[in-house]
TORSE-731528 format. One line per 2 residues: their letters; for each residue x, y, z of C-alpha. Coordinates in Angstrom, 2 decimals, always signed. Example, Ala and Ser with C-alpha at 12.3 -4.5 7.8 and 13.67 -1.06 7.14 Angstrom:
AS> +12.30 -4.50 +7.80  +13.67 -1.06 +7.14;
//
This chain:
MV> +4.75 -15.91 +12.07  +4.61 -14.08 +8.74;
SN> +7.66 -11.82 +9.12  +9.64 -13.62 +6.40;
IL> +6.88 -13.45 +3.77  +7.58 -11.11 +0.87;
FR> +4.62 -9.10 -0.32  +4.36 -7.90 -3.90;
LV> +2.56 -4.82 -5.06  -0.62 -5.75 -6.92;
IS> -2.36 -2.44 -7.48  -2.04 +1.20 -6.57;
EY> -4.74 +3.67 -7.54  -5.38 +7.29 -6.74;
DP> -8.59 +9.24 -7.31  -7.80 +12.97 -7.50;
DT> -11.46 +13.93 -7.15  -11.87 +12.30 -3.73;
ER> -8.14 +12.45 -2.84  -8.27 +8.74 -1.89;
AY> -5.56 +6.17 -2.49  -5.97 +2.38 -2.63;
VE> -2.91 +0.12 -2.45  -2.98 -3.68 -2.40;
FR> -0.15 -6.08 -1.62  -0.34 -9.88 -1.94;
AA> +1.81 -12.85 -0.88  +1.56 -16.64 -0.82;
DG> +1.63 -18.15 +2.66  +3.39 -21.38 +1.71;
VG> +0.38 -23.69 +1.97  -1.39 -22.51 -1.18;
DD> -3.36 -19.64 +0.29  -2.99 -15.93 -0.43;
IF> -2.42 -13.15 +2.07  -3.78 -9.71 +1.17;
AT> -2.80 -6.42 +2.76  -4.68 -3.34 +1.61;
TI> -4.65 +0.27 +2.61  -7.15 +2.97 +1.77;
FS> -6.25 +6.47 +2.85  -6.50 +10.15 +2.03;
FR> -3.56 +11.61 +0.15  -2.84 +15.28 -0.40;
SK> +0.35 +16.96 -1.45  +1.28 +20.62 -1.43;
SK> +3.69 +19.92 -4.28  +2.59 +19.53 -7.87;
LT> +3.41 +15.87 -8.55  +3.31 +13.89 -11.78;
KP> +1.24 +10.69 -11.94  +4.34 +8.44 -11.50;
QI> +5.44 +10.53 -8.51  +1.98 +10.24 -6.94;
RL> +2.09 +6.46 -7.42  +5.50 +6.23 -5.72;
EI> +4.32 +8.40 -2.83  +1.12 +6.45 -2.19;
VR> +3.00 +3.13 -2.27  +5.61 +4.52 +0.13;
KA> +2.89 +5.80 +2.46  +1.00 +2.49 +2.30;
RH> +4.13 +0.49 +3.21  +4.79 +2.83 +6.11;
AL> +1.22 +2.44 +7.38  +1.36 -1.36 +7.15;
KR> +4.69 -1.48 +9.00  +3.20 +0.62 +11.80;
AA> +0.14 -1.64 +11.92  +2.34 -4.74 +12.16;
LA> +4.30 -3.24 +15.06  +1.08 -2.36 +16.88;
A> -0.25 -5.93 +16.69;
//
């Protein structure tokens, strides 16, 4: 069970031309191996956001998507 593993944010990127976001989280599993969790999704906002605001929003959305995926498993 991996519910007590803490993931750290490794990278978050956004391409405004394609409106695609890529977010990667990583954690150690305790036996020397790495666990990766990545999300790639479309991101659009009706609000005019600064680059730091976009980064916060895509990380928030990625965490939400991964939580939903974990509950579905």
